[in-house]
C-alpha positions in Angstrom: 0.9 60.4 8.0 -0.2 64.3 9.0 -2.6 65.8 6.3 -1.5 68.7 4.8 -3.1 71.3 2.1 -1.5 72.9 -1.2 -3.6 75.5 -0.8 -4.0 78.3 -4.5 -5.8 81.2 -3.5 -8.9 82.1 -5.6 -9.1 85.8 -4.2 -12.5 87.4 -3.6 -13.8 85.8 -7.0 -17.5 84.7 -7.5 -18.6 86.7 -4.0 -21.7 88.6 -5.0 -21.2 91.5 -2.3 -18.3 92.3 -0.1 -19.0 91.2 3.4 -18.4 93.8 6.1 -15.4 92.3 7.5 -13.9 91.3 4.1 -11.1 92.0 1.8 -10.0 88.5 0.4 -6.7 90.6 -1.2 -5.0 91.0 2.5 -6.1 87.9 4.0 -5.3 85.5 1.5 -2.1 87.2 0.3 -3.3 87.1 -3.3 -3.7 89.9 -6.1 -4.9 87.7 -9.3 -6.2 84.9 -9.6 -4.5 81.4 -10.3 -4.3 80.1 -14.0 -4.8 76.6 -15.0 -1.1 76.6 -16.2 0.0 77.8 -12.8 -2.1 75.0 -11.0 -0.5 72.2 -12.4 3.4 74.1 -12.3 2.1 74.7 -8.5 1.0 70.7 -8.3 4.2 69.4 -9.9 6.7 71.6 -7.7 5.2 71.2 -4.3 3.0 68.0 -4.6 4.7 64.7 -2.8 5.7 61.5 -5.3 2.4 59.4 -6.0 3.9 56.8 -2.9 4.1 59.8 -0.5 1.1 61.8 -1.6 -2.0 59.3 0.3 -2.8 62.2 2.9 -2.2 65.7 0.8 -5.2 67.9 -0.7 -5.1 70.5 -3.2 -7.2 73.2 -1.5 -8.7 76.2 -3.6 -9.3 78.5 -0.5 -9.6 82.7 -0.6 -12.9 83.2 -2.2 -16.4 81.6 -3.3 -14.9 78.7 -5.8 -18.4 77.5 -7.1 -19.3 81.3 -7.0 -16.9 81.6 -9.6 -17.6 81.5 -13.3 -18.0 78.2 -14.6 -16.0 77.7 -17.5 -13.0 78.8 -15.3 -13.5 76.6 -12.1 -13.9 73.6 -14.8 -10.4 74.5 -16.3 -8.9 75.0 -12.4 -10.3 71.1 -11.6 -9.2 69.8 -14.8 -5.5 71.1 -14.1 -5.4 69.7 -10.1 -7.4 66.6 -11.3 -4.7 64.6 -12.9 -2.6 64.5 -9.6 -5.7 62.7 -7.9 -5.9 60.3 -10.7 -2.0 60.0 -10.4 -1.8 59.4 -6.4 -0.1 62.4 -5.5 -2.9 63.9 -3.9 -5.9 62.4 -1.8 -8.5 65.0 -3.4 -9.1 68.4 -4.0 -10.9 70.6 -1.1 -12.7 73.8 -2.2 -14.1 76.5 0.1 -17.3 78.0 -1.1 -20.5 80.3 -0.2 -23.8 78.1 0.7 -25.6 79.6 -1.2 -23.3 78.6 -4.5 -24.0 75.3 -4.1 -26.6 73.1 -6.2 -26.8 69.6 -7.6 -25.0 70.6 -11.0 -22.3 71.7 -8.9 -22.3 69.2 -6.8 -22.1 66.5 -9.6 -19.5 68.5 -11.4 -17.0 68.7 -8.1 -17.4 64.8 -7.5 -16.7 63.9 -11.0 -13.3 66.5 -11.4 -11.9 64.5 -7.7 -13.0 67.2 -5.2 -13.3 65.3 -1.7 -13.8 68.4 0.7 -16.4 71.4 0.8 -16.0 73.8 3.3 -19.1 76.1 3.4 -18.5 79.6 4.9 -21.4 79.7 7.3 -20.0 82.3 9.7 -23.4 82.4 12.1 -25.8 80.9 12.1 -28.2 83.8 13.5 -30.5 85.9 10.1 -30.0 89.2 12.1 -25.9 88.9 12.3 -25.5 87.6 9.0 -27.7 90.5 7.7 -26.2 92.9 9.6 -22.5 91.6 7.7 -23.9 91.6 4.7 -23.3 87.8 4.0 -26.3 88.1 2.0 -26.9 84.1 2.5 -29.2 82.6 5.3 -29.3 80.3 8.1 -31.6 77.8 6.4 -29.1 78.1 3.1 -26.6 77.1 5.0 -28.7 74.0 6.6 -29.8 72.9 3.2 -26.0 73.4 1.5 -24.8 71.3 4.0 -27.1 68.5 3.7 -26.7 68.5 0.0 -22.8 68.1 0.2 -23.4 65.0 2.8 -25.5 63.4 0.3 -23.3 63.6 -2.0 -20.7 62.4 -0.3 -18.3 64.9 0.1 -16.6 65.3 3.7 -18.4 68.6 4.6 -16.5 71.4 6.7 -17.9 74.6 8.3 -16.5 77.2 9.0 -17.4 80.3 11.7 -16.4 83.7 13.0 -16.3 85.1 16.6 -17.4 88.7 17.8 -19.1 90.0 14.5 -20.7 92.9 13.9 -24.2 93.4 15.4 -23.7 90.7 18.6 -24.5 91.9 21.9 -22.8 88.8 23.5 -20.3 87.7 21.0 -20.1 84.2 23.8 -23.7 83.4 23.3 -23.9 83.6 19.8 -20.9 81.3 19.2 -22.7 79.1 21.1 -25.6 78.9 19.3 -23.2 79.1 16.3 -22.0 76.4 17.5 -24.7 74.3 18.8 -26.1 74.7 15.5 -23.4 73.1 13.4 -23.2 70.1 15.9 -26.5 69.7 14.6 -25.7 69.5 11.1 -22.5 66.9 12.2 -19.8 68.2 9.9 -16.3 66.7 9.7 -14.6 69.8 9.9 -14.5 72.8 11.4 -12.7 76.1 11.4 -12.7 78.7 13.7 -11.9 82.4 12.9 -11.9 86.0 15.6 -13.5 88.5 14.0 -10.5 91.1 12.5 -10.8 94.5 11.5 -8.9 94.5 8.2 -8.0 97.9 6.4 -10.3 98.4 3.4 -13.7 97.1 4.6 -16.6 98.2 5.7 -15.9 96.6 9.6 -13.0 99.2 9.3 -15.1 102.0 8.3 -17.4 101.1 11.5 -14.9 100.2 14.2 -13.0 104.1 13.6 -16.9 105.8 13.7 -17.0 103.9 17.2 -19.7 101.5 16.3 -17.9 98.8 16.1 -15.5 97.1 19.1 -13.8 93.8 18.5 -12.6 91.3 20.5 -9.8 91.1 22.9 -7.5 88.3 22.5 -8.2 86.7 26.1 -12.1 86.7 25.1 -11.8 85.1 21.7 -9.4 82.4 23.3 -12.3 82.1 26.1 -14.8 81.2 23.8 -12.4 78.9 21.7 -11.5 77.0 24.9 -15.3 75.9 25.5 -15.8 75.5 21.9 -12.9 73.3 20.8 -13.7 70.7 23.0 -17.4 70.7 21.7 -16.6 70.1 18.8 -13.7 67.2 19.6 -16.3 65.7 21.9 -18.5 65.0 18.8 -15.4 63.9 16.8 -15.3 67.2 14.8 -11.9 68.2 13.9 -11.2 71.7 14.6 -8.7 72.5 11.6 -8.2 76.0 12.2 -8.4 78.3 15.1 -7.7 81.9 14.3 -6.2 83.1 10.6 -2.9 82.0 9.5 0.1 84.0 10.1 0.9 86.2 7.3 3.1 89.6 7.0 0.7 91.2 4.1 -2.5 90.5 7.0 -0.5 91.1 9.7 0.4 94.7 8.3 -3.9 95.5 7.3 -4.7 94.2 10.4 -6.5 97.6 12.8 -7.8 95.6 15.5 -8.9 92.5 17.0 -7.8 89.5 18.5 -5.0 88.6 15.8 -2.2 86.0 16.7 0.0 84.4 15.5 -0.4 81.7 17.7 -3.7 82.6 19.0 -4.7 78.5 18.4 -2.2 77.6 21.3 -3.7 80.6 23.2 -6.9 78.7 22.6 -5.7 75.5 23.8 -3.6 77.0 26.9 -6.8 78.3 27.9 -8.4 75.1 27.7 -5.8 73.9 30.5 -6.1 76.7 32.7 -10.1 76.2 32.7 -9.0 72.4 33.5 -6.8 73.6 36.6 -8.9 75.8 38.2 -11.7 73.4 38.3 -9.5 70.9 40.0 -8.1 73.6 42.3 -11.9 74.7 43.1 -11.9 72.4 46.1 -8.7 72.0 46.7 -6.8 73.7 49.8 -4.1 76.6 48.5 -0.6 75.3 48.1 1.9 73.5 46.0 0.9 70.8 43.6 2.2 69.0 40.3 -0.2 68.6 37.5 0.1 65.8 34.8 -0.6 66.6 31.6 -0.4 64.3 28.0 3.2 64.0 26.5 4.3 67.1 24.0 1.5 69.4 25.7 3.9 70.8 28.9 4.2 74.3 26.9 0.5 74.7 26.5 -0.4 73.3 29.7 2.3 75.9 30.9 0.6 79.1 28.3 2.6 81.1 26.8 5.8 82.3 28.9 4.0 80.3 31.8 1.3 82.8 32.3 -1.3 79.8 33.1 1.5 79.1 36.2 1.2 82.4 36.8 -2.5 82.5 36.9 -2.6 79.6 39.1 -0.1 81.3 41.4 -2.0 84.8 41.4 -4.9 82.1 43.2 -2.8 80.7 45.8 -1.6 77.6 43.7 2.3 76.9 43.3 2.3 74.6 40.5 4.6 72.5 38.4 3.8 70.9 35.2 4.8 67.7 34.0 4.1 64.7 31.2 2.3 61.7 31.7 2.1 59.5 28.9 -1.0 57.4 30.2 -3.1 60.7 30.0 -5.2 61.3 26.7 -3.9 64.0 25.0 -6.8 64.4 22.6 -9.7 65.1 25.8 -6.4 67.1 27.3 -6.7 65.1 30.1 -5.0 66.4 33.7 -4.3 64.7 36.9 -3.6 67.1 40.1 -1.1 65.8 42.5 
């Protein structure tokens, strides 16, 4: 059964300061925090029946869940937990800051059916964290991650590409990815940095102090990170922010695209095909790809095939059920 989330946004609550890139009202599309009654209503309306809900999680996203008022946090959990007990949800997933985790918090989360905790680490470089006003350190990320795992939760880590202060976005991304791999999370989310109206980053951008990544540059970096995580059996559960009208209307610059993940995964296939053709004569070839991967391998508007054509290779792609989709195997004929 495919995993699903019932996402409930708790906008910009609990954060001790505003990070350079963050305007949670725009990013989450939510303005007011949910009430316990609203949580109950949403769960009753959108969760599947008990016999269908074994792979659905209630997800509190959008802010630093464990840094909000403790009483309010518990009230939200108390509204959600009965649906876990009834079998209509597999558990509760929350996102929070690395410096908002301690033993008392973890015990409370465990008591109310939380199964997965995602940490907004964003970078594993202290200077970059400081420059972007994150208010926590790399050491706090590591300590929180280890505590989460020790208490039996599924650990998720979130990273950002192209943050302010990075001189070489790819090198910094690789550094963060390697640190994530050492922590052995269950899941990872990869977010290219966007310039959103109403943020400090927007001011730096308009003043010429910050240059965001292009879509191509961000996709190339993600095309390196995704296979590295997947090879370590770490699920990459999101690449790029979710497509949302309120977000799109406030993005001033940066690699925003509603199909950014497909662009990044398409770039993986392009790199593999380019490597495969490196030792072959120019000419006409067929590239076999896993079932269901034709459009991704060809690229949006067949951009991968066009790029290969410019390099002297006329390529047709076809499916081969014997190739592994997880590792994006290809065969050149």
